[in-house]
N, C-alpha and C positions, 0 to 999 in steps of 0.2 A: 463488605458490600460488593456486589457483582458489577460488571461493566455497565455504565449508563450511556456510553457513546462508543460506537464502533465505526471507524472510518476505513475505507478501502481505497487503495490506489493500485493501478496496473503498474507492473515494473516499467522502468523508463525505456527509452528508445533502444531498439535492437537492430542487429545487422539486417541488411536487405536480403531477401530470399535469392535474388539473382547474383549476390556477391559484390555488388557495386559499392556497398558501404559495409565495412568490416567492424566487428567488435574489437575492443582493445582493453587490455588490463589497465589498472591505474598507472602502471609504469610505461604504458604505450605499446606493449607487445600485442600482436594480433592474436585474438582468441574468439572463436565462433560462439562461445557460451557467455560472452561478456556484453556489456553495454557498448553502444557506439559513443563517440565523443559528445554528441548532443545529450545522450542519456546520462553521462557523467555530469554534464552541466546541470541537468534537471536534478540529479541526486544532490548536488551542492546547494541548489536553490531551495530544495525542500527543507533544508535545515531551518532557515528563518521563516519559511512558510508555516511550519508546525511548531516552531519555538521562537516567536518574534522577540527581539530584544525589548521592545516597548511593552510587550504583553497585549498589544492590539493586533488582532488577526485581520489579514487582508480580506478574508471572506467570512461571512457569518456562519455559525455552526461548527467551526473548527475548534480544536482543543489540542494542547500539547499532550501527546500520549504518555501514559505510565508504562504501557507495554507495547512493544512492536513485534509482530509476527511476520516472518518471511519464509517462503517455502524452502525446504531442505534440499540440498543437492543429493541426488540418489542415482543409482545405476540407470534407471529409466528416465531420469530428468537431470541432466548435468548443468542446467542453466544456473549461472550465478547472478543473473539480472535482478530477481526479486531482492536478494540479500544486499546486493550492491546499490540498489536504488535507495535503500534506507540506511546504508552503512554510516554515512557521515552524520545523519540525524541521531542514530543509535550511539555513535561515538560521543557526540556532544551530551546526550541525555544520560550516558553511562555514568556520569559524575553525580547524578541526582539520586539521593537515597530512595530505594524501593523500585527504581526503574528496572525493567526486564526486557531483554532482546531474545526472542525465542525463534530458533530455526530448526526445531525438532520434527516438524510435520512435513511429509512429502506432499507435493502439490495435489495429488488425487485424494488425500485424506480429508475430505470436506467435512465429514461429521465430527471428527476429533478437533479440527482447527476451529470449527464453529463453537463446540462445547468449551474449548479452552479460552476462546475470546470472550464468551459470555461470562465465564467464571473469573476472568482477570479483574483486577482492581482498577477503577477509574477509566479514563478514556483509553481506547485501544486503536492502534493503526495496523492494518493488514496490507502487506505488499505481496501481490500474488500474480499468477498468470491470468490474463483477462478471461479466458474461456471458462474458468472455474469460479470466478468471483460471484456470478449470480447463484450458483449452486450453494455456495457458502452462506450467502444472504438468505436463500430459501430455507436452509436448515435452521438458521437463527430465528427467523420470523415465523416459521412453520407453515409457509404457503409459497406459491409461485406467482402471486399476483401483486405483491408489495413493491417489487423492483422490476426493472426491465430484465428480460431473460437472456439478453446478449449485451456484452459490454461494447459500447461504440468503438469504432476503429480509431481510437485516440489514446494518447499517453498523458493528457493534461486534465484529467478529471479526478474528483474525489466523490465517492458515494459515502453517505453518512446515514447511520441508523441511530436514532435517539430513543432510549427507553422511556416509555410514558409511565407516570405515577400509577395509573390504573392498570398497567400491564400492557404488553404489546410494544411494537416498535413503529416509529415513523421514519420513512425514507426521504432523503433529499439528496441533491447533487449540486456540487459547486465546481466551477472552473478554476484551475490553478492560476492561469495567467502569469506564468513565471518566465517563459522564454518567448522570443520573437516567433510569431506564427501560432501561438496558443490561442484558442478560440474562446470568446466570452460566453458562448451558448453551447 
């Protein structure tokens, strides 16, 4: 059975363009391709957001993913942020039989990531760079009208595609509400 739900998140918070806030590794060393401290906090909070202990999700429409995709580090895109945004969740879910963590697609490979997500079993989570998320959604749904064509300038959203029994996909959006300052709308 192919994916029935595909969820999208933008990678977590990144360094400031002016250098005033720097990315850091998990060990605390400065690294421009990494998350900032707030991004690491979001990464940790996403664990129970997508895998709640009680089984009760904070937001409707969410599901624990059977497969997580994050963009590959490549010579033209050295960012570790998509992978590290979901690293803790993937580590926890790695003990679940059948779970897959896939980092084989570079960020520009929107057609192949879309095809792989649709072919995956059960719920899917994709952590990607925000500029390309609408293009991935467009490939999956087959049009450019189902979802917004730009990701809002936010790190605290989830876009959700639900496959309909009659075919096609329905788009929805939920707020994460995980960290202070996250917006409910």
